[in-house]
C-alpha positions, 0 to 999 in steps of 0.5 A: 895659793898665796900666802900672808906675807913676810913669812920667816922660817921658825927659828928658835921656836920649833917646839913652841908655837910662833909669836907673831904671823911673821914666823912658819909653824912648827909641824909637830903634831902626828895623828895621836897627839890629835886624837888625844887632844881633840878627844880632852876638849871634847871631854867637857862638862858640858857635855852632860849639860848639853844632854838635857837640851838633848833629851829635853829638846823645847825645856818643856819637860817633856822629854824625849825617849832614851833610842831618840836622844843617843840617836841624835847624840850619834848624827850630830857628833858624828856630822858635826865632827866630820865638818869639824875634821874638814875645816881642819885640812886647809890650815894643814895645807897652808900653815896659816890659822882659822881667820887668816885662812878666811882671806882666801874665802872672802878676801882680806877685808871679808874676813874681818866680819868672821875674824870679829865674830869669831873673837866673840865666840871664844871669849864667850865660850871660854868663860862658859868653860871657866863657869862649869870650872868653877861650878864643879870645883864649887861642888866639891868644897861649897859656892864661896870657894867660887870666885877662888875657882874662877880665878885659877881656872882662868890663871890655868887656862892662860897659862896653857894659852902661852905654851899651847903646844907643850900644854898639847903634850902634856894632856898625851902623857899624863891627862888622857889616861886619869879621864879615860879611868874617871869616864869609865868609871862613872859610867859602870856607876851610872849604869848600875841604876834600872834605866827607863824603858828605851823607847818612852817618850817619842821623838818630838823635838828629834831636829832640835836634839841633833841642832845641838850636837852639832852646835857643840861640835861645830863651835870648834870648826873655826879654830881648829885651824890654830892646831892642824897648822902645827900637824904634819898631814892633813889626814891625821889633822882630819881623823884626830879630829873626826875621832877625837871629838867626834867619840868624845862628844859622844860619850859624854852626852850620853853620860849626861843622858844616863845621869839625868835618865837615873840619878838627876831631876830633870830640872837637877843639877847635873854636876852635884849627881855625878858627885852623888856617885860612890867615889864621885867627888874623884872622878869630878874632881879629874873632869874639873882638871880636864875641863881647864884645856876647853878655855886654854883652846878658847882664849889661845884661838882668840889670840889667833882671831887677833893675828889675822887683825894685828898679825905683828903682836906678840901672842902671849900678851894677847892670850894674857889679855884675853885670859883677864877678859874672860877670868871677869865675866865668868865672876859676873853671868851664869849658864842660864842662856846656854843653849839660846847661846849654842844655837845662836852661834850655830847659826853663825857658823855652820853654813861658815863652816859649810862655805869654807869646805866647800869653796876650798874642796869643789870650787877654789880647790885649794888656790886661795890668796892668802895675802893683805892684798886679797881681793873681797869675795862677796860671793862667798858672801852672800852664800854665808849669808842665805846659809844663815837665813836658812838656819834661822827660819829653821830653829830661830833660837830663843834669844828675845827680840832676835827670836821674835823677828824670824817668827815673823819671817816665818809667818810672812814667807808662810813657812812653818817648820816640821818638827823632825827637820834640823836647822844645822842639815838645812843650813849645810845644804843651803850654803853648800849649794849657793858655794857651787852656784855663787863661785861657778859664777864668780870664776865665768866673771873672772874668766871673763875679765881676763879675756876682755883685758 
């Protein structure tokens, strides 16, 4: 395995993340640090918002049964968080950030494409998180204060991104306990209301609902390496993410499902519904403060992605620039395209995660060239493309124009996806099989080239 060139040992930066790619990362995060980090990242007010798209996958007012929605949440979170944990291992083994890792998968030039997409994804998610924070805070104080909350959320997230490892320690020592108390309280209040029959509504849309949950989890898969590179062991990084994020996703999407089934109308505001429960304002305040860490993670990982393109830039100044962009966007856009955004992100990064995991563990077995001269690997780009196509054929999403294109392709090839089929599962299987097939062919060609020389 070849690592990035010019790496030097970390000296004075022992307790913080390196400022450039030229320094090796300190390994300070244990298992509990990462459980807390990923639980806090999974504890998000976007969870209850996501619950609407789980309970009513097609957005037409019809709902699945509560039992089907809970099963979709459980399966989606377990699978999505397992992918998240597996994606953490290569970075822990190599010490490289997520996008630098993709030099080993696609080559130095090939890694530019996912790097640019990941920057777009992280800026988008950071913007959405700031919007959610501001919406929750505005529910407590009034809409006239929304611009102030947007700015404060952006500043807070940016400050955390400048000191990422210190922020993880703060989450572990203080925030986790407040969040747990608020979570238990909100559940106790919501469950005091009568629930509908668990089996009313059926299973129509189960695949779409599961896709939504997986997309939420996998949205972090190509940034988890930015944190697992600081893990003491691969087991700690894997189980920390799987347990921490998976548990939080299950709890908070389930919280939203219960809210929409008891105190919130299907077309209502779930944040306002949580605020309406006794002492809900205090619980919502705690969760709003905790939400800042999601925005922080996206800002910091945007910075790490930029390091794949410009390794010597001081990450602190990049984080400040990204924070300014995300905050500015949050002042002018809304959440109307949230589900379409999730599906589009999932269609890109679910198969990419499958290709990365399969190649690392099965094909290349950890032998990746991460240097500036790492060669292009068209075979892996092809596997990624096939997984992306499989996802789109099953679930074209809801982006105008893009959706129409893939519906036309469905009609052209005579394929009508059944409602039970999940795009994520299909994409994972196709991408993994293509990686094994193309990777074996690539390895054979390489051996033949060596023999001929």
